[in-house]
VOPA-353102 format. One record per residue (C-alpha): residue number from 0; x, y, z; residue in three letters. Coordinates in steps of 0.1 Angstrom, whole numbers. Layout:
<atoms>
  nr     u     v     w rest
 NUM     X     Y     Z  Ala
...
</atoms>
This chain:
<atoms>
  nr     u     v     w rest
   0    14    -5  -117  Met
   1    -3   -30   -94  Leu
   2   -33   -21  -108  Phe
   3   -25    -6  -144  Val
   4     0   -37  -157  Pro
   5    -5   -27  -185  Trp
   6     4    10  -188  Asp
   7    31     6  -204  Thr
   8    24   -22  -237  Val
   9    12    -9  -269  Gln
  10   -26    -5  -270  Val
  11   -34   -26  -297  Gln
  12   -13   -53  -273  Leu
  13   -41   -46  -243  Arg
  14   -69   -74  -237  Pro
  15   -98   -62  -258  Glu
  16  -118   -33  -245  Ile
  17  -146   -45  -221  Gly
  18  -134   -74  -204  Thr
  19  -126   -68  -167  Trp
  20   -91   -67  -173  Glu
  21   -90   -44  -198  Arg
  22  -120   -25  -178  Ser
  23  -102   -23  -142  Leu
  24   -72   -12  -163  Asn
  25   -80    17  -178  Asp
  26  -100    27  -147  Phe
  27   -66    30  -128  Phe
  28   -46    47  -154  Glu
  29   -64    78  -156  Ala
  30   -93   101  -142  Gly
  31  -100    95  -102  Ile
  32   -86    51  -103  Gly
  33   -54    67  -110  Ala
  34   -52    91   -71  Val
  35   -79    59   -57  Leu
  36   -56    44   -35  Phe
  37   -39    73   -23  Ser
  38   -66    95   -18  Ala
  39   -80    67     3  Val
  40   -44    62    27  Phe
  41   -46   102    32  Val
  42   -80   101    36  Met
  43   -80    73    65  Val
  44   -45    81    81  Ser
  45   -63   120    88  Leu
  46   -90   107   101  Ile
  47   -75    76   124  Asn
  48   -55   110   136  Leu
  49   -76   133   141  Ala
  50  -101   101   161  Val
  51   -68    98   179  Arg
  52   -63   127   185  Phe
  53   -89   139   205  Lys
  54   -86   116   225  Lys
  55   -52   110   232  Glu
  56   -35   128   262  Lys
  57     2   122   250  Gln
  58     2   142   216  Lys
  59    39   140   206  Asp
  60    40   100   204  Gln
  61    14   104   182  Leu
  62    25   123   159  Leu
  63    56   101   162  Tyr
  64    42    72   161  Leu
  65    21    82   128  Phe
  66    52    93   115  Ser
  67    67    54   125  Phe
  68    40    36   109  Leu
  69    37    54    76  Asn
  70    72    56    71  Phe
  71    82    19    79  Ser
  72    43    14    54  Phe
  73    68    28    25  Phe
  74    95    12    33  Val
  75    70   -24    27  Phe
  76    58   -12     1  Ile
  77    90   -12   -14  Ile
  78   101   -43     5  Leu
  79    72   -63   -15  Ile
  80    86   -46   -51  Ala
  81   114   -66   -46  Tyr
  82   101  -101   -35  Ile
  83    78   -95   -62  Asp
  84   108   -93   -91  Lys
  85   133  -109   -78  Tyr
  86   118  -138   -49  Val
  87    86  -148   -64  Val
  88    93  -147  -103  Gly
  89   122  -174   -93  Phe
  90    91  -192   -85  Phe
  91    70  -186  -113  Leu
  92    75  -202  -146  Ser
  93    89  -184  -174  Asp
  94    51  -183  -197  Glu
  95    41  -163  -156  Val
  96    69  -136  -160  Leu
  97    69  -131  -196  Asn
  98    30  -127  -191  Glu
  99    18   -91  -185  Val
 100   -12   -88  -161  Gly
 101   -30   -93  -132  Tyr
 102   -25  -134  -127  Lys
 103    12  -118  -131  Arg
 104    13   -93  -100  Asn
 105   -12  -112   -77  Ile
 106    14  -114   -48  Phe
 107    21   -76   -45  Ser
 108   -20   -68   -50  Ile
 109   -24   -94   -23  Phe
 110     8   -80    -1  Ala
 111    -3   -41    -7  Phe
 112   -42   -44     4  Leu
 113   -33   -62    36  Ala
 114     0   -45    46  Leu
 115   -26   -11    42  Leu
 116   -52   -30    57  Leu
 117   -26   -38    89  Thr
 118   -12     1    89  Leu
 119   -53    16    90  Phe
 120   -54    -9   119  Phe
 121   -21    -4   137  Ala
 122   -32    37   135  Gln
 123   -64    34   150  Ala
 124   -50    10   177  Lys
 125   -16     9   188  Ile
 126   -13    23   223  Pro
 127     9    54   224  Thr
 128    19    54   267  Gly
 129    43    28   284  Lys
 130    49     5   252  Leu
 131    56    27   228  Phe
 132    81    51   252  Lys
 133   101    14   251  Lys
 134   105    17   219  Val
 135   109    48   204  Asn
 136   139    68   202  Ile
 137   128    98   192  Phe
 138   104   106   230  Ile
 139   129   122   262  Lys
 140   120   109   288  Asn
</atoms>
């Protein structure tokens, strides 16, 4: 819904063909664009896991770390959607709230991309040693 704001709007009410908004909407609505972010998420996460798995001695802690980070990512995605709908919507004018398009959900787009980059950085850099052992309730000492 973030990158396809006109997916539930009748075709005749969408922007004209050829505009950047319509082209971007159509790209993410079907074909490779519809699965692009999911594919990037899975590929980068698997690459991070494979690279870290080769280097780490405590492989079980690494799996817990990735599980925790991925679960946290999805919780924050839901939180972003809630904030966008109820909190950001409170500060926007009625004109923008009733409008469909990228102008309406720009906060969510930037928050999602920032969260995704933070997840990838955390997967690559957060140590699994003593620091993570203190906060992980699943690992037995």
